[in-house]
C-alpha positions in Angstrom: 18.3 -12.1 29.3 19.1 -15.0 27.1 15.9 -15.7 24.8 13.1 -18.4 26.4 13.8 -21.3 23.8 16.9 -22.1 21.6 17.7 -20.8 18.0 15.8 -24.1 16.7 12.8 -24.0 18.6 10.6 -24.4 15.8 12.8 -26.9 13.5 10.0 -29.1 11.6 7.2 -25.8 11.3 6.7 -25.1 7.9 4.7 -21.9 8.6 2.6 -20.2 6.0 2.6 -15.9 7.0 -0.3 -13.8 5.4 0.8 -10.7 6.6 0.5 -7.7 4.3 3.9 -7.5 1.9 5.2 -4.3 3.9 4.6 -5.4 7.0 6.0 -9.4 6.9 9.8 -9.5 6.8 10.4 -9.1 10.6 8.2 -12.1 11.6 9.8 -13.8 8.5 12.6 -13.3 9.5 12.1 -14.3 13.4 10.2 -17.6 12.8 13.2 -18.0 10.3 15.8 -17.5 12.9 14.2 -20.4 15.1 14.2 -23.0 12.7 11.1 -22.5 10.2 10.4 -22.3 7.2 8.3 -20.2 5.9 5.7 -19.8 2.8 4.7 -15.9 2.5 1.3 -15.4 1.1 -0.2 -12.0 1.9 -3.7 -12.4 2.5 -4.1 -8.4 2.6 -3.0 -5.7 0.6 -2.8 -1.9 1.6 -3.0 1.1 -0.7 -3.3 4.7 -0.3 -6.7 6.6 -0.2 -7.5 8.6 -4.0 -10.1 11.2 -4.1 -13.0 11.2 -3.8 -12.6 8.8 -1.1 -10.0 10.8 0.8 -11.5 14.1 1.0 -13.0 13.8 4.3 -9.7 12.7 6.1 -7.9 16.0 3.6 -10.7 17.7 5.4 -10.1 17.0 9.4 -6.5 17.4 8.5 -6.8 21.1 7.5 -8.5 21.2 11.0 -6.0 19.2 12.8 -5.1 22.3 15.6 -8.5 21.5 16.7 -8.1 18.1 17.9 -7.1 17.2 21.4 -5.5 14.2 20.7 -4.7 11.6 17.8 -4.8 8.2 18.0 -3.0 5.8 15.9 -4.4 2.4 14.7 -1.6 1.0 13.3 1.7 1.0 11.9 -0.1 1.6 8.0 -2.2 4.4 9.6 1.1 6.2 10.8 2.8 5.9 7.6 -0.3 7.1 5.4 -1.5 9.1 7.9 1.9 11.0 8.4 2.4 11.6 4.9 -1.1 13.2 4.1 -0.7 15.9 7.4 2.9 16.4 5.9 1.2 17.8 2.6 -0.9 19.9 4.5 0.8 21.1 7.6 4.5 22.6 7.4 4.9 21.0 11.3 2.7 18.8 13.4 0.1 21.1 15.9 1.4 22.0 19.3 0.3 20.4 22.4 -1.7 17.2 21.2 -1.6 14.1 22.7 -0.7 11.3 20.7 -2.0 7.3 21.4 -0.7 4.0 19.5 -2.7 0.8 19.2 0.6 -1.9 19.9 4.4 -1.7 20.5 5.4 -1.1 16.5 2.8 1.5 15.8 4.2 3.4 18.7 7.4 3.1 17.7 6.5 4.5 14.1 5.4 7.7 15.7 8.5 7.8 17.7 10.5 7.9 14.4 8.6 11.3 14.1 9.5 12.4 16.7 5.9 11.6 18.9 5.8 10.1 22.4 2.5 7.5 22.1 3.0 4.9 24.3 1.3 1.9 23.7 -1.0 0.3 25.9 0.4 -3.3 27.0 3.5 -2.9 25.2 6.2 -4.6 27.0 3.9 -6.2 29.7 2.8 -9.6 28.4 -0.5 -7.3 28.7 -2.9 -7.0 25.1 -2.1 -4.5 23.0 -5.8 -4.0 21.4 -8.4 -1.2 21.7 -9.5 -2.3 24.7 -6.2 -1.7 26.4 -5.8 1.4 25.1 -9.3 2.1 26.4 -8.0 1.2 30.1 -5.4 4.3 29.7 -6.5 6.8 32.7 -6.2 9.7 30.4 -9.1 8.6 28.2 -11.6 7.5 30.7 -13.3 11.3 30.9 -13.1 13.0 27.8 -15.8 15.9 28.4 -15.4 18.4 25.7 -12.7 16.8 24.0 -12.0 16.1 20.3 -9.8 13.1 19.5 -9.4 11.5 15.9 -8.5 8.3 14.9 -6.4 7.7 12.3 -6.7 4.9 10.3 -7.6 2.9 7.3 -11.4 2.8 5.5 -13.9 0.6 7.3 -13.1 -1.8 10.5 -14.3 -1.9 14.2 -16.4 1.0 15.4 -15.7 -0.3 19.5 -13.1 2.3 19.9 -14.6 5.5 19.1 -18.4 4.4 20.2 -16.5 4.0 23.8 -14.7 7.3 23.1 -17.9 9.2 22.4 -19.4 7.5 25.5 -16.6 9.0 28.0 -18.1 12.4 26.4 -15.6 12.7 23.2 -16.2 13.9 20.1 -14.5 11.7 17.6 -13.7 11.8 14.1 -12.1 9.2 11.6 -9.2 10.4 9.8 -9.0 7.6 7.3 -6.0 7.4 5.0 -5.8 4.1 3.2 -7.4 1.1 2.1 -7.1 -2.8 2.7 -7.9 -4.6 -0.2 -8.1 -8.6 -1.0 -5.1 -10.1 -3.1 -6.4 -11.5 -6.4 -4.6 -14.6 -6.8 -5.9 -18.1 -8.5 -6.8 -20.6 -5.5 -5.3 -23.8 -7.3 -1.9 -21.8 -7.4 -2.6 -20.9 -3.9 -3.1 -24.6 -3.0 -0.5 -26.4 -4.8 2.1 -23.7 -2.9 0.5 -25.0 0.1 0.9 -28.7 -0.5 4.4 -28.1 -2.3 5.5 -26.2 1.3 4.0 -28.8 3.3 2.1 -26.1 5.4 1.7 -27.5 9.4 1.0 -24.4 11.0 -0.3 -20.6 9.7 0.0 -17.4 11.0 -3.3 -14.9 10.7 -2.5 -11.0 11.4 -6.7 -10.2 11.7 -9.6 -11.1 11.1 -10.0 -9.6 7.6 -7.1 -12.0 6.7 -8.7 -15.0 7.9 -11.7 -14.7 6.3 -9.4 -14.3 3.0 -8.0 -17.0 3.5 -11.1 -19.3 4.4 -12.5 -17.9 1.2 -9.7 -19.8 -0.5 -9.7 -23.2 1.1 -12.5 -25.9 0.1 -14.6 -27.4 2.9 -12.6 -30.3 5.0 -9.4 -28.5 3.5 -6.2 -29.8 6.2 -5.0 -26.7 6.9 -8.3 -26.4 9.1 -6.6 -28.7 11.4 -3.2 -27.5 12.0 -2.2 -24.7 14.1 -3.2 -20.9 13.2 -1.7 -18.6 15.1 -3.8 -14.9 15.4 -4.1 -12.0 17.5 -6.7 -12.1 19.5 -9.2 -14.0 21.3 -11.9 -12.0 19.1 -10.3 -13.9 16.1 -9.9 -16.8 17.5 -13.4 -17.7 18.1 -14.1 -15.9 14.4 -11.3 -18.8 13.6 -13.6 -21.2 15.0 -16.7 -20.0 13.7 -15.0 -20.6 10.2 -14.1 -24.4 11.2 -10.5 -23.8 12.4 -10.2 -26.9 15.3 -6.9 -25.5 16.6 -7.1 -21.0 16.4 -4.5 -20.3 19.4 -4.7 -16.6 20.6 -1.4 -14.9 20.8 -1.3 -12.1 23.1 -1.2 -9.3 20.8 -0.6 -9.2 17.3 2.8 -8.1 17.2 5.9 -10.1 16.2 7.6 -11.5 19.7 3.9 -12.9 21.0 3.3 -14.5 17.5 6.7 -16.1 17.6 5.9 -17.4 21.9 2.5 -18.7 20.6 3.6 -20.8 17.9 7.1 -21.9 20.5 4.0 -22.8 23.2 2.3 -24.9 20.7 6.1 -26.8 19.6 6.4 -27.7 23.7 2.7 -28.7 24.2 2.8 -30.6 20.6 6.5 -31.6 20.0 5.8 -34.3 17.4 2.1 -32.8 16.0 2.1 -32.3 12.5 6.6 -32.6 12.0 
């Protein structure tokens, strides 16, 4: 089936991409393939946890066979979680169920030979914790033990809801998100030089880090900003962004589609 828009559907758009360095290549390529110019400045850095912060995750991985299901929050959770599991288990325990938030996370698990369908993937529905919680196999969880593999800290909605449904829930926190060290004036100069007229934000944390670098009433607050959910769009509005657009999810296809929709609706906007 032909793409919804021509290969030059984003010609004239100059897009700030803020994804972490190791997670940006696919989105940058997709934007550039549609004619957009891009400026990549990560607003988050991903790093492995070290001892002693890693100790709780290490202990829970030693007891991995006691869990009925593992939920992986992100591709980073798969990468660092699998690295930790492989260091302690000659092979992964049998008969566990695996879940993924997002198609990219499910694909990363598939590479490891683990089947974990991503709720909402390919259906146009949001690939979020809320979509995962709608899965029939997670509605009644009496006497179930579930481990959520994620970075240090984060939203509690998923674990709280699983506990309300009867599960015992633990975290396997195996990496951390860090704020990059950026020179504010250099950053602002790069925005000016690139003549940025749109931005892509991958998370609420990235959005807050970006906002901390912008002076009050900076012109970027008036440009289209693509965010991964209505929750982050609400945060963007609270921070002063006048044109925050919620994509269907944080994936590359949904992000590009949201920006294409803006381009169609306002073809002369800031070009």
